[in-house]
ROFIMI-245466 format. One line per 4 residues: their letters; for each residue x, y, z of N, C-alpha, C. Coordinates in nm, 2 decimals, always signed. Atoms other than C-alpha are relative to their C-alpha. Layout:
N
A	X Y Z X Y Z X Y Z ~ ...
REM end
This chain:
276
XXXX	+0.00 -0.09 +0.15 +0.71 -1.17 +2.16 +0.05 +0.14 +0.00 ~ -0.11 -0.12 -0.05 +1.01 -0.99 +2.32 +0.10 +0.07 -0.11 ~ -0.07 +0.09 +0.10 +1.22 -1.06 +2.02 -0.06 +0.10 -0.09 ~ +0.09 -0.03 +0.11 +0.95 -0.86 +1.78 +0.12 +0.21 +0.02
XXXX	-0.06 -0.10 -0.04 +1.15 -0.52 +1.69 -0.07 +0.15 -0.13 ~ +0.09 -0.07 +0.12 +0.94 -0.41 +1.41 -0.13 -0.06 -0.04 ~ +0.11 -0.01 +0.06 +0.55 -0.42 +1.32 -0.12 -0.01 -0.17 ~ +0.01 -0.07 +0.11 +0.49 -0.42 +0.98 -0.20 +0.00 -0.03
XXXX	+0.21 +0.03 +0.01 +0.06 -0.34 +0.90 -0.08 +0.01 -0.14 ~ +0.10 -0.05 +0.09 -0.13 -0.33 +0.58 -0.11 +0.07 +0.03 ~ +0.12 -0.06 -0.02 -0.43 -0.11 +0.56 -0.11 -0.07 -0.01 ~ +0.14 +0.07 +0.03 -0.72 -0.20 +0.41 +0.02 -0.14 +0.03
XXXX	+0.02 +0.19 -0.08 -0.88 -0.55 +0.53 +0.11 +0.00 +0.09 ~ -0.09 +0.04 -0.12 -0.62 -0.51 +0.81 +0.01 +0.08 +0.11 ~ +0.00 +0.00 -0.09 -0.55 -0.28 +1.02 -0.10 +0.14 -0.03 ~ +0.13 -0.12 +0.05 -0.86 -0.02 +0.84 -0.13 -0.11 +0.07
XXXX	+0.11 +0.09 +0.01 -1.20 -0.15 +0.93 -0.06 +0.05 -0.11 ~ +0.07 -0.01 +0.11 -1.48 -0.11 +0.72 -0.07 +0.11 -0.01 ~ -0.01 -0.10 +0.03 -1.50 +0.21 +0.77 +0.13 +0.15 -0.07 ~ -0.15 -0.10 +0.06 -1.13 +0.32 +0.64 +0.06 +0.07 +0.16
XXXX	-0.04 -0.09 -0.10 -1.07 +0.40 +1.00 +0.12 -0.10 +0.11 ~ -0.09 +0.04 -0.10 -0.81 +0.29 +1.26 -0.10 +0.02 +0.08 ~ +0.02 +0.00 -0.10 -1.00 +0.19 +1.54 +0.09 +0.04 +0.16 ~ -0.06 -0.03 -0.16 -0.97 +0.39 +1.93 +0.08 -0.13 +0.08
XXXX	-0.11 +0.13 -0.08 -0.83 +0.07 +2.06 +0.06 -0.06 -0.10 ~ -0.14 +0.08 +0.11 -0.60 -0.08 +1.77 +0.11 +0.16 +0.08 ~ -0.14 -0.08 +0.01 -0.45 +0.31 +1.78 +0.00 +0.01 +0.17 ~ -0.03 +0.01 -0.13 -0.47 +0.26 +2.17 +0.18 -0.06 -0.03
XXXX	-0.06 +0.07 -0.06 -0.23 -0.04 +2.19 +0.08 +0.04 -0.12 ~ -0.13 +0.04 +0.09 -0.03 +0.06 +1.85 +0.08 +0.11 +0.16 ~ -0.08 -0.08 -0.12 +0.07 +0.36 +2.08 +0.09 -0.05 +0.08 ~ -0.01 +0.04 -0.12 +0.17 +0.16 +2.36 +0.13 -0.08 -0.05
XXXX	-0.07 +0.08 +0.05 +0.38 -0.04 +2.12 +0.10 +0.04 -0.06 ~ -0.14 -0.16 -0.03 +0.59 +0.24 +2.03 +0.10 +0.07 +0.08 ~ -0.03 -0.04 -0.12 +0.62 +0.34 +2.38 +0.14 -0.14 +0.01 ~ -0.07 +0.13 -0.03 +0.80 -0.03 +2.45 +0.14 +0.00 -0.13
XXXX	-0.16 -0.02 +0.07 +1.09 +0.09 +2.16 -0.05 -0.08 -0.16 ~ +0.00 +0.14 +0.13 +0.92 -0.18 +1.89 -0.06 +0.16 -0.16 ~ +0.01 -0.01 +0.15 +0.92 +0.00 +1.51 -0.14 -0.02 -0.02 ~ +0.05 +0.03 +0.02 +0.66 +0.04 +1.34 -0.05 +0.03 -0.16
XXXX	+0.00 +0.01 +0.15 +0.56 -0.04 +0.92 -0.16 +0.02 -0.04 ~ +0.08 +0.04 +0.06 +0.26 +0.07 +0.73 +0.07 -0.01 -0.16 ~ +0.03 +0.04 +0.17 +0.24 -0.12 +0.38 -0.12 -0.06 -0.06 ~ +0.11 -0.02 +0.08 +0.03 -0.07 +0.15 -0.03 -0.07 -0.15
XXXX	-0.01 -0.02 +0.05 -0.06 -0.08 -0.16 -0.07 +0.10 -0.08 ~ +0.01 -0.13 -0.01 -0.19 +0.27 -0.14 +0.13 +0.08 -0.01 ~ -0.08 -0.08 +0.10 +0.01 +0.57 -0.32 +0.04 +0.04 +0.27 ~ +0.00 -0.06 -0.13 +0.13 +0.71 +0.02 -0.03 +0.15 +0.05
XXXX	+0.09 -0.15 -0.09 -0.04 +1.08 +0.06 -0.10 -0.06 +0.05 ~ +0.10 +0.08 -0.09 -0.34 +0.85 +0.11 -0.02 -0.12 +0.11 ~ -0.04 +0.03 -0.15 -0.17 +0.70 +0.39 -0.03 +0.06 +0.12 ~ -0.06 -0.03 -0.10 -0.02 +0.97 +0.56 -0.11 +0.02 +0.07
XXXX	+0.13 -0.05 -0.19 -0.37 +1.05 +0.77 +0.05 -0.13 +0.10 ~ +0.00 +0.10 -0.14 -0.35 +0.71 +0.91 +0.19 +0.00 +0.09 ~ -0.12 -0.11 -0.07 +0.03 +0.82 +1.01 -0.01 +0.05 +0.10 ~ -0.02 -0.20 -0.14 -0.08 +1.11 +1.21 -0.11 -0.11 +0.12
XXXX	+0.08 +0.08 -0.04 -0.34 +0.88 +1.31 +0.09 -0.05 +0.19 ~ -0.11 +0.02 -0.10 -0.06 +0.72 +1.57 +0.13 +0.07 +0.02 ~ -0.05 -0.06 -0.03 +0.12 +1.00 +1.61 +0.21 -0.07 -0.09 ~ -0.14 +0.02 +0.10 +0.41 +0.94 +1.28 +0.04 -0.16 -0.01
XXXX	-0.05 +0.10 -0.05 +0.54 +0.60 +1.17 +0.09 -0.02 +0.00 ~ -0.15 -0.01 +0.03 +0.91 +0.47 +1.17 +0.02 -0.02 -0.14 ~ -0.04 -0.06 +0.10 +0.81 +0.39 +0.78 -0.11 +0.00 -0.08 ~ +0.07 +0.04 +0.12 +0.61 +0.40 +0.52 +0.00 -0.04 -0.16
XXXX	+0.01 +0.07 +0.06 +0.58 +0.18 +0.30 -0.10 -0.02 -0.13 ~ +0.12 -0.02 +0.07 +0.34 +0.25 -0.02 +0.03 -0.05 -0.15 ~ -0.02 +0.05 +0.10 +0.27 +0.15 -0.37 +0.03 -0.17 -0.04 ~ -0.09 +0.18 +0.05 +0.33 -0.22 -0.32 +0.17 -0.04 +0.01
XXXX	-0.17 +0.06 -0.08 +0.69 -0.18 -0.18 +0.11 +0.14 -0.17 ~ -0.03 -0.09 +0.06 +0.76 +0.09 -0.48 +0.07 +0.16 +0.06 ~ -0.06 -0.13 -0.06 +0.85 +0.38 -0.25 -0.01 -0.05 +0.16 ~ -0.01 -0.01 -0.20 +0.99 +0.36 +0.16 +0.05 +0.10 +0.01
XXXX	-0.11 -0.16 -0.13 +1.04 +0.70 +0.34 -0.01 -0.09 +0.13 ~ -0.06 -0.01 -0.14 +1.13 +0.72 +0.68 -0.10 +0.09 +0.08 ~ +0.03 -0.12 -0.08 +1.00 +0.92 +0.95 +0.04 +0.10 +0.07 ~ -0.02 -0.08 +0.07 +1.24 +1.12 +0.89 -0.04 +0.13 -0.14
XXXX	+0.04 +0.00 +0.09 +1.05 +1.16 +0.52 +0.19 +0.00 -0.09 ~ -0.07 +0.05 +0.10 +1.36 +1.03 +0.37 -0.01 -0.14 -0.05 ~ +0.02 +0.15 +0.10 +1.34 +0.76 +0.05 +0.10 -0.07 +0.08 ~ -0.15 +0.16 -0.08 +1.51 +0.46 +0.19 +0.02 -0.02 -0.17
XXXX	+0.00 +0.15 +0.15 +1.43 +0.23 -0.18 -0.14 +0.13 -0.03 ~ +0.03 -0.06 +0.08 +1.28 +0.36 -0.47 -0.03 -0.10 -0.15 ~ -0.01 +0.09 +0.12 +1.17 +0.14 -0.77 -0.12 +0.08 -0.07 ~ +0.08 -0.04 +0.11 +1.04 +0.36 -1.07 +0.00 -0.06 -0.12
XXXX	-0.02 +0.01 +0.15 +0.87 +0.31 -1.40 +0.11 +0.07 -0.10 ~ -0.05 -0.06 +0.10 +1.07 +0.35 -1.70 -0.05 +0.06 -0.09 ~ +0.04 -0.07 +0.04 +1.02 +0.59 -1.85 -0.13 +0.02 -0.17 ~ +0.03 +0.05 +0.13 +0.93 +0.41 -2.22 -0.19 +0.00 +0.03
XXXX	+0.09 +0.11 +0.01 +0.74 +0.18 -2.10 -0.14 +0.11 +0.07 ~ +0.11 -0.09 -0.06 +0.49 +0.46 -1.89 -0.09 +0.13 -0.12 ~ +0.06 -0.07 +0.18 +0.45 +0.61 -2.29 -0.08 -0.09 -0.02 ~ +0.06 -0.02 +0.11 +0.34 +0.38 -2.41 -0.16 -0.08 +0.09
XXXX	+0.08 +0.04 -0.07 +0.14 +0.22 -2.09 -0.16 +0.11 -0.06 ~ +0.10 -0.12 +0.05 -0.06 +0.57 -2.11 -0.08 -0.01 -0.13 ~ +0.06 -0.05 +0.20 -0.06 +0.57 -2.53 -0.15 -0.14 +0.04 ~ +0.16 +0.12 -0.03 -0.29 +0.21 -2.44 -0.07 +0.01 +0.01
XXXX	+0.09 -0.05 -0.06 -0.47 +0.28 -2.15 -0.11 +0.12 -0.03 ~ +0.08 -0.14 +0.02 -0.61 +0.67 -2.35 -0.01 -0.06 -0.05 ~ -0.02 +0.05 +0.17 -0.64 +0.45 -2.70 -0.10 -0.11 +0.03 ~ +0.11 +0.05 -0.01 -0.88 +0.21 -2.51 -0.11 +0.09 +0.13
XXXX	+0.08 -0.06 -0.13 -1.07 +0.46 -2.27 +0.00 -0.08 +0.14 ~ -0.03 +0.04 -0.12 -0.96 +0.29 -1.97 +0.00 +0.08 +0.12 ~ -0.07 -0.08 -0.12 -0.98 +0.48 -1.61 +0.14 +0.01 +0.05 ~ -0.13 +0.01 -0.14 -0.66 +0.48 -1.40 +0.02 +0.14 +0.02
XXXX	-0.11 -0.17 -0.09 -0.47 +0.72 -1.18 +0.15 -0.08 -0.03 ~ -0.08 +0.02 +0.01 -0.14 +0.74 -1.22 +0.13 +0.10 +0.11 ~ -0.08 -0.12 -0.15 +0.13 +0.80 -0.87 +0.12 +0.06 -0.01 ~ -0.20 -0.11 +0.02 +0.48 +0.99 -0.85 +0.00 +0.04 +0.14
XXXX	+0.00 -0.12 -0.17 +0.62 +1.10 -0.51 -0.06 +0.06 +0.05 ~ +0.01 -0.14 -0.01 +0.50 +1.40 -0.56 -0.16 +0.04 +0.03 ~ +0.12 -0.03 +0.02 +0.18 +1.40 -0.75 -0.11 -0.13 -0.03 ~ +0.10 +0.03 +0.01 -0.15 +1.20 -0.83 -0.10 +0.07 -0.18
XXXX	+0.03 -0.01 +0.11 -0.28 +1.19 -1.19 -0.12 -0.05 -0.01 ~ +0.11 +0.19 +0.01 -0.61 +1.03 -1.26 -0.08 +0.05 -0.19 ~ +0.00 +0.07 +0.20 -0.76 +0.98 -1.65 -0.13 +0.10 -0.05 ~ +0.15 -0.05 -0.01 -0.97 +1.24 -1.82 -0.08 +0.09 +0.07
XXXX	+0.07 -0.04 -0.03 -1.12 +1.43 -1.64 -0.12 -0.08 +0.11 ~ +0.05 +0.12 -0.05 -1.27 +1.14 -1.45 -0.09 +0.05 +0.14 ~ +0.07 -0.06 -0.07 -1.57 +1.19 -1.26 -0.01 -0.18 +0.16 ~ -0.02 +0.11 -0.04 -1.50 +0.86 -1.09 +0.09 -0.03 +0.15
XXXX	-0.10 -0.06 -0.08 -1.17 +0.95 -0.94 +0.02 +0.11 +0.08 ~ +0.01 -0.15 -0.05 -1.25 +1.30 -0.87 -0.04 -0.05 +0.12 ~ +0.11 +0.05 -0.15 -1.50 +1.13 -0.61 +0.12 -0.06 +0.09 ~ -0.08 +0.09 -0.03 -1.21 +0.88 -0.51 +0.04 +0.14 +0.07
XXXX	-0.15 -0.11 +0.00 -0.96 +1.20 -0.44 -0.10 +0.11 +0.11 ~ +0.08 -0.03 -0.13 -1.28 +1.37 -0.28 -0.01 -0.06 +0.12 ~ +0.07 +0.09 -0.09 -1.40 +1.13 -0.08 +0.15 -0.03 +0.17 ~ -0.14 +0.03 -0.12 -1.00 +1.09 +0.12 +0.00 +0.09 +0.07
XXXX	-0.05 -0.10 -0.07 -1.00 +1.49 +0.17 -0.10 +0.03 +0.14 ~ +0.12 +0.03 -0.03 -1.34 +1.41 +0.30 +0.01 -0.04 +0.13 ~ -0.03 +0.09 -0.09 -1.23 +1.12 +0.54 +0.10 +0.04 +0.10 ~ -0.11 -0.08 -0.12 -0.92 +1.36 +0.67 -0.09 +0.10 +0.08
XXXX	+0.05 -0.11 -0.08 -1.10 +1.59 +0.78 -0.06 -0.04 +0.10 ~ +0.04 +0.00 -0.14 -1.33 +1.42 +0.97 +0.09 -0.09 +0.10 ~ -0.01 +0.07 -0.09 -1.09 +1.21 +1.10 +0.11 +0.06 +0.11 ~ -0.13 -0.13 -0.11 -0.88 +1.58 +1.31 +0.12 -0.03 -0.08
XXXX	-0.11 +0.01 +0.02 -0.63 +1.55 +1.05 -0.05 +0.06 -0.16 ~ +0.11 -0.04 +0.14 -0.74 +1.77 +0.71 +0.13 +0.01 -0.11 ~ -0.12 +0.00 +0.13 -0.51 +1.71 +0.42 -0.09 +0.03 -0.15 ~ +0.07 -0.01 +0.19 -0.57 +1.81 +0.04 +0.13 -0.02 -0.07
XXXX	-0.03 +0.03 +0.10 -0.45 +1.64 -0.25 +0.04 +0.04 -0.08 ~ -0.07 +0.02 +0.14 -0.19 +1.66 -0.50 -0.04 -0.08 -0.12 ~ -0.01 +0.08 +0.16 -0.34 +1.58 -0.79 -0.10 +0.08 -0.11 ~ -0.05 -0.04 +0.18 -0.38 +1.65 -1.21 -0.05 -0.05 -0.02
XXXX	+0.05 +0.08 +0.14 -0.60 +1.53 -1.47 +0.04 +0.03 -0.09 ~ -0.06 +0.05 +0.12 -0.46 +1.42 -1.79 -0.05 -0.05 -0.09 ~ +0.08 +0.07 +0.08 -0.55 +1.34 -2.11 +0.04 -0.03 -0.10 ~ -0.07 +0.01 +0.09 -0.49 +1.24 -2.42 +0.12 +0.03 -0.01
XXXX	-0.11 -0.07 +0.08 -0.24 +1.51 -2.52 +0.13 +0.00 +0.15 ~ -0.12 +0.00 -0.18 -0.06 +1.47 -2.15 +0.08 -0.11 -0.04 ~ -0.11 +0.13 -0.01 +0.09 +1.12 -2.24 +0.12 -0.01 -0.04 ~ -0.13 +0.00 +0.10 +0.41 +1.20 -2.43 +0.05 +0.14 +0.16
XXXX	-0.07 -0.16 -0.04 +0.47 +1.51 -2.13 +0.12 -0.11 +0.10 ~ -0.08 +0.07 -0.16 +0.78 +1.41 -1.88 +0.05 -0.05 +0.12 ~ +0.08 +0.03 -0.16 +0.63 +1.23 -1.57 +0.20 -0.10 +0.04 ~ -0.06 +0.02 -0.03 +0.92 +1.17 -1.37 -0.06 -0.13 +0.14
XXXX	+0.08 +0.04 -0.14 +0.90 +0.92 -1.05 -0.12 -0.12 -0.01 ~ +0.12 +0.10 +0.02 +0.56 +0.67 -1.16 +0.03 -0.11 +0.07 ~ +0.05 +0.08 -0.08 +0.54 +0.49 -0.87 -0.06 -0.18 -0.07 ~ +0.09 +0.06 +0.07 +0.23 +0.34 -1.05 -0.06 +0.05 -0.07
XXXX	+0.12 -0.14 +0.06 -0.06 +0.34 -1.29 -0.10 -0.18 +0.06 ~ +0.08 +0.12 +0.01 -0.38 +0.15 -1.22 -0.08 +0.06 -0.04 ~ +0.11 +0.03 +0.04 -0.66 +0.06 -1.35 -0.15 -0.01 +0.09 ~ +0.06 +0.04 -0.02 -0.99 +0.09 -1.26 -0.11 -0.08 -0.08
XXXX	+0.12 +0.05 +0.05 -1.24 -0.15 -1.48 -0.06 -0.11 +0.05 ~ +0.09 +0.12 -0.07 -1.51 -0.32 -1.35 -0.05 -0.12 -0.17 ~ -0.01 +0.15 +0.13 -1.48 -0.53 -1.75 +0.09 -0.14 -0.02 ~ -0.09 +0.05 -0.04 -1.29 -0.82 -1.67 +0.06 +0.01 -0.14
XXXX	-0.08 +0.05 +0.10 -1.25 -0.89 -2.07 +0.09 +0.19 -0.04 ~ -0.05 -0.13 +0.00 -1.14 -0.48 -2.08 +0.14 -0.03 +0.10 ~ -0.10 +0.00 -0.10 -0.90 -0.58 -1.75 +0.08 -0.11 -0.07 ~ -0.15 +0.11 +0.10 -0.73 -0.88 -1.90 +0.05 +0.01 -0.11
XXXX	-0.11 -0.08 +0.17 -0.67 -0.66 -2.27 +0.12 +0.05 +0.10 ~ -0.13 -0.09 -0.06 -0.46 -0.41 -2.03 +0.09 -0.07 +0.10 ~ -0.08 +0.08 -0.08 -0.30 -0.75 -1.82 +0.11 -0.01 -0.09 ~ -0.08 +0.12 +0.07 -0.18 -0.90 -2.14 +0.06 +0.12 -0.12
XXXX	-0.08 -0.08 +0.05 -0.09 -0.56 -2.29 +0.12 +0.04 +0.08 ~ -0.12 -0.07 -0.08 +0.11 -0.49 -2.03 +0.12 -0.16 +0.06 ~ -0.09 +0.10 -0.02 +0.26 -0.84 -2.01 +0.11 +0.01 -0.01 ~ -0.17 -0.02 +0.13 +0.50 -0.77 -2.28 +0.07 +0.06 +0.00
XXXX	-0.12 -0.11 +0.01 +0.69 -0.48 -2.17 +0.04 -0.03 +0.12 ~ -0.15 +0.09 -0.05 +1.02 -0.67 -2.01 +0.01 +0.06 +0.12 ~ -0.01 -0.05 -0.13 +1.07 -0.42 -1.71 -0.10 +0.05 +0.07 ~ +0.14 -0.02 +0.00 +0.69 -0.42 -1.64 -0.09 -0.12 +0.10
XXXX	+0.02 +0.07 -0.05 +0.51 -0.63 -1.39 -0.24 -0.01 +0.03 ~ +0.03 -0.04 -0.08 +0.18 -0.63 -1.26 -0.07 -0.04 +0.08 ~ +0.04 +0.06 -0.11 +0.02 -0.69 -0.95 -0.19 +0.05 +0.12 ~ +0.07 +0.00 -0.08 -0.33 -0.68 -0.74 +0.07 +0.15 +0.11
XXXX	-0.02 -0.11 -0.10 -0.32 -0.32 -0.55 -0.14 +0.05 +0.11 ~ +0.15 -0.03 -0.06 -0.67 -0.36 -0.39 -0.07 -0.04 -0.10 ~ +0.15 +0.07 +0.01 -1.02 -0.51 -0.37 +0.03 +0.04 -0.16 ~ +0.06 -0.02 +0.15 -1.08 -0.53 -0.82 +0.12 +0.10 -0.05
XXXX	-0.03 -0.12 +0.05 -0.81 -0.32 -0.86 +0.16 -0.06 -0.08 ~ -0.15 +0.04 +0.02 -0.46 -0.36 -1.08 +0.03 +0.12 -0.04 ~ -0.04 -0.09 -0.01 -0.20 -0.21 -1.06 +0.12 -0.04 -0.15 ~ -0.17 +0.03 -0.02 +0.15 -0.17 -1.31 +0.15 +0.08 +0.09
XXXX	-0.11 -0.08 -0.06 +0.49 -0.12 -1.17 +0.11 -0.05 -0.06 ~ -0.12 +0.08 +0.07 +0.86 -0.20 -1.26 -0.02 -0.15 +0.08 ~ -0.07 +0.24 -0.03 +0.97 -0.58 -1.24 +0.03 +0.00 +0.11 ~ -0.12 +0.01 -0.16 +1.20 -0.50 -0.88 -0.10 +0.01 +0.04
XXXX	+0.15 -0.02 -0.12 +0.79 -0.39 -0.70 +0.02 -0.16 +0.09 ~ +0.03 +0.11 -0.10 +0.76 -0.63 -0.43 -0.05 +0.11 +0.13 ~ -0.05 -0.01 -0.22 +0.66 -0.57 -0.02 +0.06 -0.09 +0.03 ~ -0.13 +0.08 -0.10 +0.91 -0.80 +0.04 +0.09 +0.02 -0.04
XXXX	-0.10 -0.06 -0.04 +1.15 -0.62 -0.12 +0.07 +0.16 +0.07 ~ +0.01 -0.17 -0.10 +1.09 -0.32 +0.05 +0.01 -0.03 +0.13 ~ -0.06 +0.09 -0.15 +1.05 -0.54 +0.38 +0.13 +0.00 +0.02 ~ -0.12 +0.03 -0.01 +1.39 -0.64 +0.29 +0.11 +0.15 +0.03
XXXX	-0.09 -0.12 +0.00 +1.53 -0.27 +0.28 -0.02 +0.04 +0.11 ~ -0.01 -0.03 -0.21 +1.42 -0.19 +0.67 +0.08 -0.05 +0.05 ~ -0.07 +0.15 -0.06 +1.51 -0.52 +0.79 +0.18 +0.08 +0.00 ~ -0.17 -0.05 +0.03 +1.85 -0.41 +0.65 +0.08 +0.18 +0.07
XXXX	-0.08 -0.07 -0.07 +1.84 -0.08 +0.77 +0.02 +0.02 +0.17 ~ +0.02 -0.01 -0.13 +1.75 -0.16 +1.12 +0.08 -0.13 +0.09 ~ -0.14 +0.06 -0.02 +2.00 -0.44 +1.11 -0.10 -0.11 +0.12 ~ +0.13 +0.12 -0.05 +1.67 -0.73 +1.21 +0.01 -0.09 -0.09
XXXX	+0.03 +0.10 +0.04 +1.62 -1.06 +1.15 -0.15 -0.08 -0.03 ~ +0.14 +0.04 -0.01 +1.31 -1.25 +1.01 -0.08 +0.02 +0.15 ~ +0.06 +0.05 -0.14 +1.27 -1.40 +1.39 -0.05 +0.13 +0.08 ~ +0.05 -0.05 -0.02 +1.20 -1.04 +1.47 -0.06 +0.12 -0.05
XXXX	+0.11 -0.10 +0.09 +0.97 -0.91 +1.24 -0.19 -0.03 +0.01 ~ +0.12 +0.06 -0.02 +0.57 -0.98 +1.26 -0.10 +0.10 -0.10 ~ +0.06 -0.08 +0.12 +0.38 -0.90 +0.92 -0.19 +0.02 +0.08 ~ +0.14 +0.10 +0.01 +0.00 -0.91 +0.94 -0.10 +0.09 -0.13
XXXX	-0.04 +0.05 +0.08 -0.14 -0.94 +0.64 -0.14 +0.00 -0.05 ~ +0.09 +0.07 +0.05 -0.48 -1.00 +0.44 -0.06 -0.06 -0.17 ~ +0.01 +0.03 +0.14 -0.46 -1.03 +0.08 +0.14 -0.04 -0.08 ~ -0.13 +0.05 +0.08 -0.27 -1.15 -0.18 +0.17 +0.06 -0.03
XXXX	-0.03 -0.11 +0.03 -0.08 -0.84 -0.23 +0.20 +0.01 +0.16 ~ -0.04 +0.06 -0.17 +0.10 -0.96 +0.16 +0.07 -0.07 -0.01 ~ -0.02 +0.16 -0.03 +0.20 -1.26 +0.03 +0.15 -0.01 +0.03 ~ -0.16 -0.03 +0.10 +0.55 -1.19 -0.09 +0.14 +0.09 +0.19
XXXX	-0.04 -0.03 -0.14 +0.59 -1.03 +0.29 +0.05 -0.10 +0.10 ~ -0.01 +0.10 -0.02 +0.55 -1.32 +0.42 +0.13 -0.08 -0.01 ~ -0.12 +0.10 +0.05 +0.90 -1.49 +0.30 +0.09 +0.04 +0.09 ~ -0.15 -0.04 -0.08 +1.10 -1.24 +0.55 -0.06 +0.05 +0.15
XXXX	+0.07 +0.02 -0.14 +0.89 -1.27 +0.87 -0.02 -0.16 +0.11 ~ -0.02 +0.06 -0.12 +0.92 -1.47 +1.17 -0.13 +0.01 +0.02 ~ +0.12 +0.02 -0.03 +0.57 -1.41 +1.29 -0.13 +0.10 -0.14 ~ +0.09 +0.00 +0.08 +0.33 -1.41 +0.99 -0.18 -0.02 +0.01
XXXX	+0.19 -0.05 -0.05 -0.10 -1.27 +1.10 -0.01 -0.04 -0.13 ~ +0.08 -0.06 +0.18 -0.32 -1.30 +0.81 -0.17 +0.02 +0.11 ~ +0.13 +0.05 -0.10 -0.66 -1.22 +0.98 -0.12 -0.13 -0.04 ~ +0.12 +0.08 +0.01 -0.96 -1.40 +1.03 -0.05 +0.07 -0.15
XXXX	+0.12 -0.07 +0.15 -1.12 -1.20 +0.68 +0.14 +0.03 -0.13 ~ -0.12 +0.00 +0.05 -0.79 -1.30 +0.50 -0.09 -0.07 -0.11 ~ -0.07 +0.09 +0.14 -0.75 -1.47 +0.08 +0.04 -0.15 +0.11 ~ +0.00 +0.09 -0.06 -0.75 -1.83 +0.18 +0.14 -0.02 -0.04
XXXX	-0.18 -0.01 -0.04 -0.36 -1.84 +0.10 +0.11 +0.08 +0.06 ~ -0.01 -0.11 -0.10 -0.31 -1.52 +0.31 +0.01 -0.16 +0.11 ~ +0.03 +0.09 -0.17 -0.42 -1.81 +0.57 +0.11 -0.12 +0.00 ~ -0.10 +0.09 +0.01 -0.18 -2.10 +0.43 +0.07 +0.00 +0.06
XXXX	-0.18 -0.04 -0.01 +0.14 -1.91 +0.47 -0.05 +0.01 +0.15 ~ +0.00 -0.08 -0.14 +0.03 -1.79 +0.82 +0.07 -0.05 +0.06 ~ -0.03 +0.07 -0.03 +0.19 -1.87 +1.07 -0.14 +0.01 +0.16 ~ +0.14 -0.02 -0.09 -0.12 -1.75 +1.33 -0.11 +0.06 -0.10
XXXX	+0.11 -0.04 +0.04 -0.48 -1.62 +1.27 -0.07 +0.09 +0.05 ~ +0.13 -0.08 -0.13 -0.64 -1.35 +1.43 -0.09 +0.06 -0.03 ~ +0.14 -0.08 -0.01 -0.94 -1.17 +1.46 +0.01 +0.03 -0.18 ~ +0.03 -0.12 +0.17 -1.13 -0.92 +1.14 +0.12 +0.06 +0.01
XXXX	-0.02 -0.19 +0.06 -1.04 -0.63 +1.05 -0.07 +0.05 +0.09 ~ +0.18 -0.08 -0.01 -1.39 -0.53 +1.16 +0.02 -0.03 +0.20 ~ -0.02 +0.02 -0.15 -1.29 -0.76 +1.52 +0.15 +0.10 +0.04 ~ -0.14 -0.06 -0.06 -0.93 -0.52 +1.58 +0.07 -0.13 +0.02
XXXX	-0.07 +0.06 +0.04 -0.76 -0.82 +1.47 +0.14 +0.02 +0.05 ~ -0.12 +0.06 +0.00 -0.44 -0.69 +1.48 +0.06 +0.04 +0.16 ~ +0.00 -0.05 -0.13 -0.48 -0.49 +1.81 -0.01 -0.12 +0.13 ~ +0.08 +0.12 -0.11 -0.64 -0.80 +2.03 +0.17 -0.10 -0.03
XXXX	-0.12 +0.12 +0.02 -0.34 -1.05 +1.89 +0.13 +0.06 +0.09 ~ -0.17 -0.10 -0.09 -0.04 -0.76 +2.00 -0.05 +0.03 +0.16 ~ +0.05 -0.03 -0.16 -0.25 -0.68 +2.32 +0.07 -0.12 +0.07 ~ -0.05 +0.18 -0.07 -0.23 -1.09 +2.43 +0.14 +0.02 -0.03
XXXX	-0.17 +0.00 +0.05 +0.14 -1.10 +2.26 +0.11 -0.01 +0.11 ~ -0.10 -0.17 -0.03 +0.29 -0.80 +2.41 -0.07 -0.02 +0.16 ~ +0.06 -0.05 -0.19 +0.10 -0.82 +2.77 -0.03 +0.14 -0.01 ~ +0.03 -0.09 +0.03 +0.01 -0.49 +2.70 -0.13 +0.01 +0.13
REM end
């Protein structure tokens, strides 16, 4: 594995265990890969605010690929790639969601907006802040509630709008509506969550931008993932590692399968292949 120049890790279900933590063993292994001069990238459906604490745990990532690839930032804070929803689409989506009284969260490069003072989403935000305290990297998220009267505000740099809905019928109604917007595509952005993105967004597109900046090719990239929103990254990686807990389509596309996220599958694989 001497040829590997970039390690790309999804977070939930991959690098993070079921308690949403990076184990001390996995952290140690990732720190050793950095000492070898290998670049690392966290690639997630999460917003970068909700990824930052994990980057801090390993002393900083080379790249943060957030919102399923809608935003890529390097370790100096520079935006390498950004694909935001168009303003007419934002207004139409927000109008539909508020009319249907669906719970949603909208993410920009600066702020998270959550719907109608939702208690469910408030708990999600405070839960993350509590976790960051427990991990020793306290953070206060930039979050704001919006109501039906706010939907025509001039929102900039909207990376994604995520719908939280347990009813399959109501979720399918949203997907059908969004599917009629020419510049929008919907994709899973976590287990049971659907996100609306600009049509150009994918983890693959964002990863190719990172590879271009580094001047590296497929056989120098190692990708770890567990869910279908990781599948596109496998198309541009020589080493495609599915977690033991991955969904079947990812295992079918993988070059290798490692242990589950609760068994430190990423660290076990890297330690062996890099002779750490």
